[in-house]
N, C-alpha and C positions, 0 to 999 in steps of 0.2 A: 093582510096578505103576508107581510113579513114580520111575524111575531115569533121570535126565537126564545126558547126556554133558556134561562140563565142558571148557572150553578154558583152559589155563594159559599165560600169556604173560609172559615176563620183561620188566619195565618198570622200568628203572633198577635200584634196589636192592630192588624189590618184585616180587612175582608177582601179576599181574592175573588175576582169575577171571571168566569170562563163560560164559553159557549160550546156545547158538544158538537153542534153543526158547523161551527166556524172556529177552528182551532187557532186561527190567526188573531182572534179577538180576545184579548186578555187585558184586564185592568184591575184596579184595587181602590179602596177607599178607607178612611179612618173608621167608618161605621157602615152599616148596611145602606142607609140613605145616601151617603156620599158615593158608595160603591155602585149603587143602581143608577145614580145620576151620571157617573163616569161610564157606565155600561153602554149608554146610547152612542157616545163618541167612539168607544172601542168597537161596537158593532158596525157602525158606519165605516170606520177605517178598515175593518176586516172585510167587509163586503166590497169596498173599493178595490181591493187587491184582485178580486174576481173580475170586476169590470175592466180594470187596467189590463188584465191578462186575457180579456175577451173570452172568459170561461162562463159556463152556466152558473147561475146563483144556486147555492145550496138550498134545499127544501127544509123548512123548519120541522123538527121532529115534534112529536106529541109531548106536551109538558106532563111531568109526573105530578101527582097530587101535592098541592102546596107550592109548586115551583112557579116562580115569577116569569112573566113573559116581557121581553124587551123588543120594541120596534124602533126603526130609524125615525127621524123627524118626518113630518108630513111632506116637506119638499123633497127630501131624499127618498122617501117611499114612492113618490110619484116618478122620480127619475129612475129608480130601480124597476118600477112597473113597466115603464117604457122600454128600458133595457131588456127586461125579460121578454116582453112582447116581440122586440126585434130579434132576439135569439130564437124564440119559438117559431117565428115566421121564416127564419133562415136568411134574414136581411142583414147585409153588412153596413157599416157606417157610411161608406161611400154611396151606397144606394139610398140610404136615408137622407143624406145631404142632397142628392140629386132630386129626390121627391119633394123636399122642402125648399129647394132653391137656395140652400145655404152653403157656406164655405166650410171646409173640414174643421178649422179651429172652433167654429160655432158648435159643431157636433161634439167635439172633444169637451168643450165647456159644459154642454148639456149633460154629459155623463160624469163630469167631475163632481163628486159628492161634496166637495168643499167649496164649490163655486155657487154663489147665490143666483141661480138662473131665475128668469122670470117665469111665472107659472103659465102664462099664455104660450111660451115657447115649448114647454113640456106638453101642454095640451095639443099644440099643433103637431108635434112629433107623434103623439098617440093617435091622433086623427088620421094622419097619412098612413099609419100602420093598420087602420081599420078598428081601432080601439077608442075608448073614451075614458076619462078619469072621473071617478066619483069621490067626493069628499064627505066624510061622516064625522060628526062630533058626538062622542059618547062619554058617558060617565064612567 
């Protein structure tokens, strides 16, 4: 769902990583492997700015031939999916808290991409929004 094409640019002795769809996500590495590993954190940080500002998440553009795709980690992808569902349904965080019977700090932690939320909490939030979470393991 959240697979964003990444642009790798040789920048002197480093490889610069940028995302066309998320200009806030920028990082680098000593080589392509390190740069791609750092790209996940940069992507999550860039997406967290949208969540913090309560803005819609950018839609990933189509990758060009040979362009690599980067996704947030599984836990963050689930959080972002619930956030997007909440936005799509026009539901505010206070309404989600009411439906779950939670306090606002719990909701804030749920959407904090750096907080290690429990997966059952993310599932509960998806369920009260009328959604479910699917996990896939792929090669």
